C-alpha positions in Angstrom: 0.0 0.0 0.0 1.4 3.4 -1.0 1.7 6.2 1.4 -1.3 8.6 1.4 1.0 11.5 0.7 2.2 9.8 -2.5 -1.3 9.2 -3.7 -2.3 12.8 -2.8 0.8 14.1 -4.7 -0.3 12.3 -7.9 -3.9 13.7 -7.6 -2.4 17.2 -7.2 -0.2 16.7 -10.3 -3.2 15.5 -12.3 -5.2 18.6 -11.4 -2.3 20.9 -12.3 -1.8 19.2 -15.6 -5.5 19.7 -16.4 -5.4 23.3 -15.3 -2.5 24.2 -17.6 -3.3 21.9 -20.5 -4.9 24.6 -22.7 -2.1 27.1 -21.9 0.6 24.6 -22.7 -1.0 23.7 -26.0 -1.2 27.4 -26.9 2.4 28.0 -26.0 3.6 25.0 -27.9 1.6 26.0 -31.0 3.1 29.5 -30.8 6.6 28.1 -30.2 7.1 30.2 -27.1 9.4 27.9 -25.2 10.6 30.5 -22.8 7.1 31.0 -21.4 6.6 27.3 -21.4 9.6 26.8 -19.1 8.1 29.3 -16.7 5.1 27.1 -16.1 5.2 24.8 -13.0 7.2 21.6 -13.4 4.3 19.5 -12.3 2.1 21.0 -15.0 3.8 18.8 -17.5 1.9 15.6 -18.4 5.2 13.7 -18.5 5.5 13.9 -14.7 2.2 11.9 -14.2 2.6 8.3 -13.2 0.0 5.7 -13.4 -1.0 4.2 -10.0 -3.3 1.4 -8.9 -6.7 2.9 -8.0 -7.0 0.5 -5.0 -3.6 0.4 -3.4 -1.6 3.2 -5.1 1.1 0.8 -6.3 3.2 2.5 -9.0 4.5 -0.6 -10.7 2.8 -3.4 -12.5 -0.1 -1.1 -13.6 -2.6 -2.7 -16.0 -4.0 0.3 -18.0 -7.2 -1.5 -19.2 -8.4 -2.0 -15.6 -6.6 0.8 -13.8 -5.3 -1.5 -11.1 -2.0 -3.3 -10.4 -1.3 -6.8 -11.6 -1.6 -8.2 -8.1 -5.1 -6.8 -7.6 -6.0 -7.9 -11.1 -5.1 -11.5 -10.3 -6.9 -11.5 -7.0 -10.1 -9.9 -8.4 -10.1 -12.2 -11.4 -9.8 -15.3 -9.3 -12.7 -14.1 -7.1 -14.8 -13.5 -10.2 -15.1 -9.8 -9.6 -13.9 -8.8 -13.2 -16.5 -9.9 -15.8 -15.1 -11.6 -18.8 -11.7 -12.3 -17.2 -10.6 -15.8 -16.4 -7.4 -17.5 -15.5 -5.7 -19.0 -18.5 -4.9 -22.7 -18.5 -3.4 -24.8 -21.3 
């Protein structure tokens, strides 16, 4: 389980990226890179990191479900994810 501060930091970054998205696009279109550098660092979408919605785990993120591989396996085995079953061959 990730620390609450780490999860809160990611949420704060996501809000900042959304706030400055239009301004960033305009500055990039104009080619004004000096003004672009004056925006906050965390306003850059590159700094966002996918985290598990349940535990906040930063690694092993499955984009289709928005959760980590560990939670995906547990939920699939319990039958909580419709259409997902354990492979066997």
